[in-house]
DSSP file (Angstrom, degrees, kcal/mol; ACC not computed):
  #  RESIDUE AA STRUCTURE BP1 BP2  ACC     N-H-->O    O-->H-N    N-H-->O    O-->H-N    TCO  KAPPA ALPHA  PHI   PSI    X-CA   Y-CA   Z-CA
    1    1 A X              0   0    0      0, 0.0     2,-0.1     0, 0.0    11,-0.0   0.000 360.0 360.0 360.0 139.8   13.1    6.4   -0.7
    2    2 A X        -     0   0    0     11,-0.2     2,-1.0     1,-0.1    11,-0.1  -0.443 360.0-115.6 -70.9 145.0   12.6    5.2   -4.2
    3    3 A X        +     0   0    0     -2,-0.1     2,-0.3     3,-0.1    -1,-0.1  -0.734  50.3 164.4 -80.8 105.5   12.1    7.7   -7.0
    4    4 A X    >>  -     0   0    0     -2,-1.0     3,-1.1     7,-0.2     4,-0.5  -0.736  54.9-104.4-115.2 166.2    8.6    7.1   -8.2
    5    5 A X  G >4 S+     0   0    0      1,-0.3     3,-0.8    -2,-0.3     4,-0.2   0.831 121.9  59.0 -56.1 -30.6    6.1    9.0  -10.3
    6    6 A X  G >4>S+     0   0    0      1,-0.2     3,-1.9     2,-0.2     5,-1.7   0.746  87.8  72.1 -72.3 -23.1    4.3    9.8   -7.0
    7    7 A X  G X45S+     0   0    0     -3,-1.1     3,-1.5     1,-0.3    -1,-0.2   0.767  86.4  66.5 -65.0 -24.2    7.3   11.4   -5.5
    8    8 A X  G <<5S+     0   0    0     -3,-0.8    -1,-0.3    -4,-0.5    -2,-0.2   0.729 105.5  43.5 -64.7 -21.0    6.7   14.4   -7.9
    9    9 A X  G < 5S-     0   0    0     -3,-1.9    -1,-0.2    -4,-0.2    -2,-0.2   0.216 121.9-107.6-108.9  13.4    3.5   15.0   -5.9
   10   10 A X  T < 5S+     0   0    0     -3,-1.5     2,-0.4     1,-0.2    28,-0.3   0.864  75.8 138.0  58.7  40.3    5.2   14.5   -2.5
   11   11 A X      < -     0   0    0     -5,-1.7    -1,-0.2    -7,-0.1     2,-0.2  -0.911  49.5-136.9-111.4 141.8    3.5   11.1   -2.0
   12   12 A X  E     -a   39   0A   0     26,-1.6    28,-2.7    -2,-0.4     2,-0.4  -0.673  16.8-141.7 -88.8 152.4    5.1    8.0   -0.7
   13   13 A X  E     -a   40   0A   0     -2,-0.2     2,-0.5    26,-0.2    28,-0.2  -0.966  18.4-178.8-119.2 129.3    4.4    4.7   -2.5
   14   14 A X  E     -a   41   0A   0     26,-2.7    28,-2.7    -2,-0.4     2,-0.3  -0.990  34.3 -51.3-126.2 128.5    4.0    1.4   -0.5
   15   15 A X  E     -a   42   0A   0     -2,-0.5     2,-0.1     1,-0.3    28,-0.1  -0.874  28.4-104.5 144.8-176.3    3.4   -1.8   -2.3
   16   16 A X  E     -     0   0A   0     26,-0.5     2,-0.4    -2,-0.3    -1,-0.3   0.546  57.4-176.9 -73.1 150.0    2.4   -3.9   -4.0
   17   17 A X  E     -a   43   0A   0     25,-2.1    27,-2.9    -3,-0.2     2,-0.7  -0.942  32.8-115.8-115.2 135.6    0.6   -5.7   -1.2
   18   18 A X  E >   -a   44   0A   0     -2,-0.4     3,-1.4    25,-0.2     7,-0.3  -0.625  22.7-159.7 -73.1 110.6   -1.1   -8.9   -1.5
   19   19 A X  T 3  S+     0   0    0     25,-3.6    26,-0.2    -2,-0.7    -1,-0.2   0.618  89.0  55.9 -70.0 -12.4   -4.8   -8.0   -0.8
   20   20 A X  T 3  S+     0   0    0     24,-0.4     2,-0.9     1,-0.1    -1,-0.3   0.516  87.8  81.7 -93.0  -8.7   -5.6  -11.7    0.0
   21   21 A X    <>  -     0   0    0     -3,-1.4     4,-2.7     1,-0.2     5,-0.2  -0.849  65.0-168.0-100.1  97.9   -3.0  -12.0    2.7
   22   22 A X  H  > S+     0   0    0     -2,-0.9     4,-2.5     1,-0.2     5,-0.2   0.845  83.6  51.6 -56.2 -41.1   -4.7  -10.4    5.7
   23   23 A X  H  > S+     0   0    0      2,-0.2     4,-2.2     1,-0.2    -1,-0.2   0.923 113.3  44.7 -62.0 -46.3   -1.6  -10.2    7.9
   24   24 A X  H  > S+     0   0    0      1,-0.2     4,-2.1     2,-0.2    -2,-0.2   0.893 114.2  49.4 -61.0 -44.3    0.3   -8.4    5.1
   25   25 A X  H  X S+     0   0    0     -4,-2.7     4,-2.1    -7,-0.3    -2,-0.2   0.874 111.3  48.3 -66.3 -39.1   -2.6   -6.1    4.3
   26   26 A X  H  X S+     0   0    0     -4,-2.5     4,-3.0    -5,-0.2     5,-0.2   0.912 109.6  53.4 -71.9 -37.5   -3.2   -5.2    8.0
   27   27 A X  H  X S+     0   0    0     -4,-2.2     4,-2.0    -5,-0.2    -2,-0.2   0.926 111.3  46.1 -59.9 -42.8    0.6   -4.5    8.5
   28   28 A X  H  X S+     0   0    0     -4,-2.1     4,-2.1     2,-0.2    -2,-0.2   0.891 113.1  49.0 -66.7 -38.7    0.5   -2.1    5.5
   29   29 A X  H  X S+     0   0    0     -4,-2.1     4,-2.8     2,-0.2    -2,-0.2   0.913 110.7  50.6 -64.6 -46.0   -2.7   -0.4    6.7
   30   30 A X  H  X S+     0   0    0     -4,-3.0     4,-1.3     1,-0.2    -1,-0.2   0.866 110.6  50.7 -65.2 -33.6   -1.2    0.1   10.1
   31   31 A X  H  X S+     0   0    0     -4,-2.0     4,-0.6    -5,-0.2    -1,-0.2   0.921 111.8  46.0 -65.0 -43.9    2.0    1.6    8.6
   32   32 A X  H >< S+     0   0    0     -4,-2.1     3,-1.1     1,-0.2    -2,-0.2   0.912 109.7  54.9 -66.0 -41.2    0.0    4.0    6.5
   33   33 A X  H 3< S+     0   0    0     -4,-2.8    -1,-0.2     1,-0.2    -2,-0.2   0.833 104.9  54.7 -63.1 -29.8   -2.2    4.9    9.5
   34   34 A X  H 3< S+     0   0    0     -4,-1.3    -1,-0.2    -3,-0.2    -2,-0.2   0.630  91.3  91.7 -79.2 -12.2    1.0    5.8   11.5
   35   35 A X    <<  -     0   0    0     -3,-1.1     4,-0.1    -4,-0.6    -3,-0.0  -0.447  66.7-148.1 -82.1 156.7    2.3    8.2    8.9
   36   36 A X  S    S+     0   0    0     -2,-0.1     2,-0.3     2,-0.1    -1,-0.1   0.009  74.9  59.7-115.3  28.4    1.5   11.9    9.0
   37   37 A X  S    S-     0   0    0     -5,-0.2     2,-0.2   -25,-0.0    -2,-0.1  -0.907  95.1 -74.7-143.6 172.8    1.5   12.5    5.2
   38   38 A X        -     0   0    0     -2,-0.3   -26,-1.6   -28,-0.3     2,-0.3  -0.447  48.2-176.7 -75.1 140.6   -0.2   11.3    2.2
   39   39 A X  E     -a   12   0A   0    -28,-0.2     2,-0.6    -2,-0.2   -26,-0.2  -0.949  25.3-135.3-135.0 151.2    0.7    7.7    0.8
   40   40 A X  E     -a   13   0A   0    -28,-2.7   -26,-2.7    -2,-0.3     2,-0.7  -0.972  22.1-161.7-104.8 122.5   -0.3    5.6   -2.2
   41   41 A X  E     -a   14   0A   0     -2,-0.6     2,-0.7   -28,-0.2   -26,-0.2  -0.921   3.1-155.8-105.1 110.4   -1.0    2.1   -1.0
   42   42 A X  E     -a   15   0A   0    -28,-2.7   -25,-2.1    -2,-0.7   -26,-0.5  -0.804  14.4-178.4 -93.2 114.2   -1.0   -0.4   -3.9
   43   43 A X  E     -a   17   0A   0     -2,-0.7     2,-0.5   -27,-0.2   -25,-0.2  -0.942  11.2-155.3-117.1 129.7   -3.1   -3.5   -3.1
   44   44 A X  E     +a   18   0A   0    -27,-2.9   -25,-3.6    -2,-0.4   -24,-0.4  -0.907  19.7 167.0-109.4 131.5   -3.3   -6.4   -5.6
   45   45 A X        -     0   0    0     -2,-0.5     2,-0.4   -27,-0.2   -27,-0.0  -0.924  26.9-134.2-134.5 161.8   -6.2   -8.7   -5.6
   46   46 A X    >   -     0   0    0     -2,-0.3     3,-1.3     4,-0.1     4,-0.4  -0.961  30.7-109.7-117.0 137.8   -7.6  -11.4   -8.0
   47   47 A X  T 3  S+     0   0    0     -2,-0.4     0, 0.0     1,-0.2     0, 0.0  -0.335  97.6   9.6 -63.3 144.3  -11.2  -11.6   -8.9
   48   48 A X  T 3  S+     0   0    0      1,-0.1    -1,-0.2    -2,-0.0     0, 0.0   0.559  90.8 114.8  65.4  11.1  -13.1  -14.5   -7.6
   49   49 A X    <   -     0   0    0     -3,-1.3    -2,-0.1     2,-0.0    -1,-0.1   0.869  56.3-169.2 -77.0 -36.6  -10.3  -15.7   -5.3
   50   50 A X              0   0    0     -4,-0.4    -4,-0.1     1,-0.1    -1,-0.0   0.094 360.0 360.0  69.8 165.9  -12.4  -14.9   -2.2
   51   51 A X              0   0    0    -30,-0.0    -1,-0.1   -29,-0.0   -29,-0.1   0.257 360.0 360.0-125.9 360.0  -11.1  -14.9    1.4
């Protein structure tokens, strides 16, 4: 696991994830859902891009 600022708080970090790529976003959310501990999920989006 990478050493991130979140690791100081016993949090895993996942990302960045493209918030406009539904398949990638769903995969990341399913991964987070399967974990039994707290996670920071970093999702990137652009204003006015729309889906």
